[in-house]
N, C-alpha and C positions, 0 to 999 in steps of 0.2 A: 150253655148253648154257644157254639162258635159263630161269631159274626162274620159275614162274608164281606170281602173288600173288592170293589170294582176297579180300584186304582192299580196300575201296573207300572213298574219302573222299566227303564231300558239300561243296557250295559254299554257305556261309552267305549269307543275304541281307544287304544293308547297303551302305554306301558303299564306294568303292574299286574298283579295276579287277579284272576277273574273275580274272586269274592271281594277283593279290595275295591275294584271298579264298581261292582254292584252296590257295595256299601256307600260309596261316594254318591252314586246316583240317588239313593234313598235319602242320604243325609242332606243333600242339596235341596230336595223337595221339602224336607222338614224345616230346615233353617230359613228358607225363603217364604215359608208360610203356605206352600202349596198343600202340605199335609198338616192339618191342625192337631193340637194335643188331643189324645183320645181316639184318633182315627185308627181303625184296624188295618194292619198290614196283611198282605196275602198270605195264606197258609203255605207252609214250607213246600209241600208237594205240588200245590197249585202253581206257585211261582216258578218252581223248578221246571214244571211241564211247559209253562207259557214261554219261558226264556231258553228252553232246551239246555239246561244245565243240571248238574247233579243236586240232589237234596243236600249233600254235604256242603256244596258251595253256598247255598242259601243259608244253611245253619251257621256257617262261619261268618257270613255277612251280618246276620242278625245278632250273633254274639258280639261282633265289633260295635254295632249300634248300641247295644246295651251297655257295653263298657264305656262308651262315650256319653252315656246318659241321654241318648236320643230315643231309645225305645225301651219298653218293659214287656215282660212276659207274664200272662195270667193263666194259671193252670186251668186247662179245659176250655179256655176261650181263645187262646192264640196270642199273637204279638200286636202291640199297640204303640202308637207314638206317645212318648213319655210326656207327662204333664209339665215337667221341668225343661223340656226341649226348647232351645232358643228360637222362637218363631217371630222374627223381627226383620226389618230391612234397615233400621237405624244402626249406624256403626258405633261401637264402643271404643273409645280412644284411651289406651293405657300408655301412650308414648310421650305425653307432655307432663312435665313435673311441676304442677301447680298446687298451691295450698288449698285446703278446704275453704269454701266461700263463706267465711265468718262475717266479713264486712258487708252489712246489708245496705240496701238502697237508702233506707232511712238514716242509718248511721253516717253514710257518706254524704247524703244531702245536708244533714245537720252540721257536719264538719265543714263542708264547703260554705254553708251559710255563715258560720262563725268567722271563717277566713274572710269572706266577702265583706262582712260588717266591720272588719278592722283593717282592711287593705288601704294602702296609700298609693296614689298615682305615681309618686316619685320612684316607687319600686319597679315600675314598668317603663318609665320614661328615660331610663338609662340602663346601661349594662351592669350586671352584678360582677363582682370580682370572679375570675376564672374558677377559683376553688369554692365559691359560694360566699354568701354574706357571713360576716364574722359571728353574728348572733346565732345563725343556723348551725355553723360549724361547732360552736361551743355547746349548743344543745345536743347535737349528735355525738360529740366527743364524750359528754357526760353519760349519755345513754349506753354507749359502747363500753365504757369503763365500769358501769354500775355492777356491783357484785363481784368485781374482779380486783385482785391485788395489783392493779396497774391503771395508770391514768393516761389516757390518750391526750396528747397536746393538740389543741385545735389548730395550731400553726402547721402541724404536719398532716392535717386531714383535708382531703379534697372531696367535695360532694360530686358524685358522678351521676350520669343518666343510666343507672342500673349497674349491677355487678359486671355484666358483660363489657360495658364501657371501661370499667376499672381494670379488667383483665387485659384489654387491648392496650391501655395506657401503660400498665406495668410491663407488658412484653415489649412495647415500643421503646422503653427506656433502657433495655438491656443491651450490652455490647453484642456485636455479631458473633455467631457461633451456635453450636448445638444447644438444645434445651432438654434437660432431664425432666421427665414427666411420668406419672403413674402409668403402668402398662395398660390399665383400664381407667379412663379418665372422662371428665366432663366434655361433651361434644363441643360446647362453645369455645372452650380453651383450645381444643385440638384444631378447630376450624381457624381460630385466630392465628395460632402459631403457624399452621400450614400456609395460610394466606400471606403471612409475612415472609415466607420462604425459610422458616426455621427447620433445621434437621432435628427430628425428635429422637430422643434416646429413652426407650421404655425402661422403667425401673420396676422390678418384680415386687409383688405384694404378698402379704399374708392376711390373717384375720384382723390385723390392726392397720393395714395399709402398707405403705412403702417400708421395706425392711432395711435396716442399716447395712447389712452385708451387700444387698443389691445396689444400694446407693453408692457404696464405696467402689463397687465394680464399674458402675456407670461413669463415675468421676475419674476413673483411672484410664479411660480410653483416650485416644488421641484423634482429633482435637477434643479436649475435655469440655463438657458443658460448664457454663459459668453461672447457671441458675437451675433451680428445681421448682416446678409448679406442683403444688400438693394441696390436698383437702384433708386436714387431720380429723375433722368432725363429720360424721355421717357421710363418708366419701360417696361421691356420685361417679359411678353407679353402684358400687359394691355395698354401701352402707357401713363400711368399716370405720371404726373410731379408734384413734391412737390413744394409748394410755399416756399418763404424764411421763413415765419413764421413757417410752418410745419417742415422745416429742423432744425430750432432752437429748436423746441419742442423735436424732436427726439434726438438731441445732449444733451439737458438738462436731458432727461431721462437716456441716456447713462452714463452721468457723475454721476447722482444720484445713479445708480446701478453699476457703475464702470465696464461697459462692453466695449468690443472692437467693433468698427463698421467697417465692410468690405464694402466699397463704390465702387460699380461697375459703372463706369462713361463713358462707351464706347459710349453712345449716346449724350454726352454733346455737340457734334458738332452741334446738332440741337436745342439747347436751348440758350437763351441769356447769354452772359458772365457775366452780372451783377447778375445772380442768383448764390448765394454762394454755393460752394461745401461743403460737410461735412468736408473735410480735412481743408478747410479754417476756419471753425467754431471750430474744435476740433482736431488740428494736433497731439495732444498728445495721441489720442486713435483711429485714423482712419487709416486703411490700404486702400489706394486709388488706384484704378485699372483703367487703360484706354488702348487704343490702337489706331493704325492708320488704323485698318481694315475698319471702317465705313467712314473714311474721306479721305483715299487715295487708299488702295488696300488690301483686306483680305489675298491674297496670299503672301504678304510681310512678314507676321507673326512678326510684331513688336508691342509689348505691353510694359507696364511699371507698376511698383508698387512703390508707394511713401509710405514709412513706418515711423512710429514714431521713434524717435532717439533710444529708448530702444528696438526696434524690428528689427532694420536694420541688426544686426549681425545674428539673427535667420533666417531672410529672405535670407541673403547671403548664409547661410549654406544649405538651401533648394534649392537655385538656383544651387549651386554646385552639390548637390545630384541628381538633376533631369536633368539638361542640361549642366552643367559645366560653360557655358557662353552663351550669346546671339549670334545668328548667325551673324558672322562678315560681310558677304556679305549684309544681310538685313540691318545691322546697317549702313553700308556705303551708301547704297541707301537711307535710311531714312535721314541721315545727308545731303546728296546732295539735296534731295527733300526739306528739311527744308531751306537750305541755299539759294536756288534759288527761293523760294516762290511757288514751285509747289504744296506743300501740301495745302497751303491757297487757291489757285485757284481751285484745284480739289474739296476741301471741299465746297467752295461756289457753284460750279456747282452741287454737290451732294445735297445740301440743296434746290436749285431751283427745281431740278428734283423730289426730295422727296415730296416737296410741291405740285407739279403738280399731281403726282401719288396719293397722299392722297386725293386730290380733286376729282379725278376720282372715287376712292373708295367711297368717301362721296356721290357723285352723284348717285351711284348705290346701296349703302348699308347703307346710312346715318342713317336710323331709327333703324338699327341693331347694329350700332357701339357704343362703349364706348366713353364717352367724352375724347377729346384729344386736349390739348392746343397748341401743337406744332406738325408740320408735321415731320414724321420720315420715317422709312423703313417698318413699319408694322402697321396694325390696329387690334383691338381686338373686337370680337363679343361675348359679354357675353351671356350665356344660360345654361340651365341645362346640367350636364355632359352627361346624357344619350342621349339627343338630339344632343349634339356635336359629340358624337361617331357615331350616325346615319348619320349625315351630312358628316362626314369624309368618311364613307363607301359608301354613295350614290355618293359623288363626285368622289371617286376612280373608280366607275363603269362608270363614264363619263370622265375618263382620266385626272382627276385633283387630285394632291397630296396635302394633308393637314397634318400638324402635329397633332397627336391625342391629345386630351385634357390632357391625363395622363402625357404627356411630361412636362407640366408646373405645375403640382399639387404637392404641398408639402404633402398634405394629400390625398392619393389615394382613400380614401373612400368619399371624398367630393361630395356632390350632385350638386354643382354649379361650373362651369368652363367656357369654351367657346372655340372659334376658333381664332387662330392667322393667319392672312393673310399677307404674305410677298410680298411686292410690288416692290422690288428694281430692278430686272434684266430682267424681261420679256419684250419682244416687246409689245408695247402698244396694238396692236390688240389682242394678246393672253391674256394680262392682262384684258382687257375689257370683252373678251369672257368668261374668267374664272369667273370673278366677276358677270357677268350677270347670269351665270348658278347657282352660289351659291345663288344669290338673288332669283332666281326662286325656288330653293330647299327650301329656307326659307319661301317662300310665303305661302306654305301650308304644313301641316304635312303629308298629303296624298302623296305629291310628294316625300318626303323622304322615306316613307314606301314602295312605289312601286319600287323605285330605288334599294331597297335592296333585292328584290325577285330574285331567281335564274333564270338564262337564260336557256331556253330549248336547 
């Protein structure tokens, strides 16, 4: 028996085809909770008569709702709001790249208690050296070197207040001139470089990141860049990881042109330790940046910068000019976490959870995702810039926050970009729901267009 519905939508004025605007009106009522799961929708002929439109218009609108997962059809009974439809007002944020919350309140409380039990007042009654206390630098240097055929010299290591701070210091020590940078890159690096007035020279990428051919072209222009900012491991935003051979090629070109390499290695926790870092291959010209944000806790704000011998003094000067010294409380917590193995155990759990979440994304969005050899905290969906902008706006109407493609673009006029989806911190139910909605938006261009129409 067909259930009767007393609810009727309106068709908002504005651009777009009639059935698309009708779909938007119904979709808005579903997403905002006005129509609960299981609610019957008006019969095709009834709705057509009430709105003075054709039955075909209603049919096309209901078809779009089904493709978006917002409605379902039951033979002999009519159309209903789907049980899986997102009926919430809370916003789901896929724009911030945070790790899974492995570090619990109890773990952090115990860690802080042990630090408090061993703290000495002299550590806070004077300033620490700009690069950090020698014992902390030595511990961190050992941790960075572990499992690699390379030993970091603590004398060349500066403890920073997060990797972003390290990026700023590295950029500040460079001579004036253009900066070569991945055509799609980390927003923090782009912001820092632009704030400093650097001219950006985008370098084209493939599935491994920056290509040797594109780097040679970038370095042949006039004036030529004197440095390259690059993320060889799980590049942000594309997820690309350079092979050992590609890393060696990039280093060879850097030596040939005598440029500095700024290696952002914050995601190396997700890649095998036998994959050489650029600083291993060319310690004389690499400013190597990392942090504990992805492997322990982002709020700790502990990063590090490993500099070539001839650049340590300049980096120290910029450390003093910007922050004087690393946060002493964070440094003590870092040292304790390293000493008791907490950093290792949390990092392992982060890797396991990141792999699981990447598989969820792959199951729902696999055909849209860029190739990615290692599971991390984000996935990349390459697409034309205009389409990416449309998806961001359409997702926002459905209470999902995505970073705009411009956030990652070295060339703001580029016609190709994409969407970065951050997988780290959401409850699994919210993550799946958000990814399903994005998959539905990508399934048909019409779905994106209709979600952008104004609501009456």
